[in-house]
N, C-alpha and C positions, 0 to 999 in steps of 0.2 A: 649654256647661258641661262641664268635665272633672273626673273623679275619678281620683286616682292610687292604684292598688292593685298592690302587688308589682311596681313598676317598669313597669307597663303603664298606659297612659293610656286610660281608658274614656270615650269621648265620647258624650254623649246627643244624639239628633236627634229632632226632632218632625216626623213625617210623617203628614199627614192625621189629626191628633189623637191618634196612638198614639206611645208612646215606644219608640224603638229605640236599641240600644247598639252602638257600633263600637269594636273593640279596636285601638288604635294603639300600636305599640312606642315605648317611651320612648327619648329620646336617651341614648346611652351616653357616659360621660365620655371625653374625649380622652386617648389613650395616647401618651406621648412616649418615643421610642426613639432612641438615639444610633447613628450610623453604625458606630462601633466595636463595638457590641453584636451586630452580625451575625456569623455564623460565617465561617470562612475561605473556604469555597466560594462563599458569596453575595458576598463582597467581590471574589473573583476574577471572578465573572460581571459585576459592576458595572464593574470596572476594564477589562474587555474591550471596553466601548463607548467608552472614552476614547482619545485620541491620546497619543503619547509624552510630549509636554510636560505635558499635564494630569495624567497618571499621576505624573510626576516631582514636580510641584508639590504634588499631594495627598499624596505619600509623605513630604514634609517636615513635615507637620503633627503626626504622632505615630508612635511606634515600631510600633504595630500595623499601620498602613497602609504603613509602610516594609517590613514583612515581606511584605505582599502584593505590593508592587512588586518585591521581590527574588526572588519565587517564579518559577523558570524556566517553570512551567506557563502563566504569563500571556503569555509571549512566544513565540507560535507563528507570528506573521507580522510581518515588518519591511519597511517601505518607506522609501526615502530618495530625495529629489529633488535632492541635491547632495552631493558628496564631503565637503564641510566638515561635514555633519551626522554623518559617521562619527566625528568627534572628540568629540562630545557625550557626556554621561553620563546621558542620559534613556532608556536602554534597557539590556536585559540579554541577553547571548548565552548560550545554554544548549542542552542536548540536546533541548528541546521545539520548537526552531525548525524549521518545516516549509517556509515560504515566505520568500524573500528577494529584494527588488528594489532595484536601485540605478540611478537614471536621472539623466542630466545633460543639460539642454537649454539651456545657456548658449551663445548663438550666437557671441559674440566669442571666448570661450575655446576653443570647439570648433574655430573656424577656425585657431587656433594649434596645438592638439593634433593636428589631422589632417594637419599638414604633416610631410613626411618629415624625419627627424632631420638628414640631411645638407644640407637646404635651410634650416634655421632659422638666424636670426641670433642674436646674443648676447641681445638683448631677449626674443625668443621663447623661447629656452632658459631664461632667468631666470623667465619666466612659468610654464613647465611645471615647473620645479624645485620650485615651492612646493606642488604638488599631485600630481605624477606617481606618488608612492608611496602615496597614501592608500588607494586601492581595493585595491592589491596587498597592503598590510599588513593591511587589514581582512579580505580573503579568507583570509589565513593564520590569523587569529584564528578565523574561521568553521570552517576545516578542523580546528582543534584542539578546538573546543568544541561544534560542531554536527554530529555524525556522522549524525544522522537527517534531514538536509535533503532535501526532496523536489523543490522547485521553485526554480530560480535564474534571475533575469532581470537582465541587464546591458545598459544602453542608454547610448550616448554615453561609455563609459569607454575613452577613446582610448589609455590607457597600459597596459592589461592585455595580457598576452602569452599565447602558447600554453602556456608553462610554468605560468602561473597556472591555466589551465583543466585542465591535466593534474593538478595537485595537488588541485584540487577533486574531480575524478573519482576519484582514488585514495582520498582521505580521507572522502568522502561517498558510499559505495557504493550507497546507496538512492536516489540522485538519479534522478528520473523525467523531468523536463523541464528543458531548458536553452535559454534565449533570449538570443542575442547580437545586438545591433543597433548599427550604426555603431561597431564596435570595429575600428579600422583595422589593428591589429597582430596580429589573428587570421589565421592562414594555414591551409593544408591540414594542417599538423602537428597542429593542434587536432582536425581531423576524424579523423586517425589515432589520436589519443588517445581519442576517443569510440569508435572501433571496438574498441580494445583494452581499455579500462578502463570504459567506460560500459555495463556489463552490464545494469543495471536501467533504463537510459534508454529511454524510450518516445517522446519527442518532442524534436526538435532544430530550432531556428530560427536561421539566420544571415542576418539581413537587413542589407543595405547594408554588408557587410564586404568591402571592395574587393580584399583579398588572398586571397579564396577563389576557387578556379578551378573550371571545369566538370569537369575531370578528377577533382579531389578529391571533388566531390559525386557524380559517377557511381560512383566506386570505393566510396564509403561506402554508396551505395544498393544496390550489388550485394552487398556483404559483410554488410550489415545490412538485409535486405529488410523486416523487420517494423518498423523504425524510421520514425516519421512525420517526414519531412524536408522543411523549407521553407527556401528561400533566395531572398528577394525582392531582385532587382537585384544580388546579391552577385557572381556570376560574370560579370555584364555590365559591371562597372565597370573602370576602368583601374587595374591593380595598381601597387604601388610597385616601381620598378626603380632600383637603386642605380647611379649612373654609374660607368663604368670609370675606370681611372687616367688622369692627365692626358696621358701620352705617347700612349696610344691615341687619345684624343680629338683631340690636335693632329695626328696622322697623318691621321685621317679628315677634319679640316678642310682640310689641305693637298690631299688628294685631291679634295675638292669644289671647291677654288679653282682648281686647275690642270687639272681635267678639262673 
């Protein structure tokens, strides 16, 4: 038996002939709250758990959520698994960006991109022409809009050059760590740029970059002894060597034939 008094349920129990009462809280009415009734900081926190596509789809539902999507404070980390994702409109570049990672693990395309330019046929050149400027143009946007970038990782970006790294080091002076993996056009010139312009850089990784030499790594290690430097297989790979002119090659061939 229950008796309701002031929103509290008083339940009677009969124990060994004596009446005892137990106070049980009454059920509160259900409270309905819309997502848009949350304040801006709560919405930012909720959005931080979503991926880029989900954030973008959710922002299309109402102007309030679109304001959250456009807030640069939401975009502190960006990860891309393909250069084609750099063309999408499901992210915002701004001064709050601290970590940026671009990775490309397409085996077939990488086999084409890693070929020296002077060895590519017309088909291979046509394949590369469709994407070779994507990462470079995106890095230019990052340099102009993200001066507070702290960590940059580029993996499998076969078309970025030393000049691209130099521009990042100049325009992002707070950069602390730089990771380059399988970037075939990166040479010792990029190491010299790190020595001159990477004043805040604490860690540098150049893995599987075949045009990095032992001499460049040793020189950087001597001039920047506090820099954590890692180069897995880079200096042990065969570098690109552009062939000499045809006259010289023909002369060498004749010498080999008649010797």
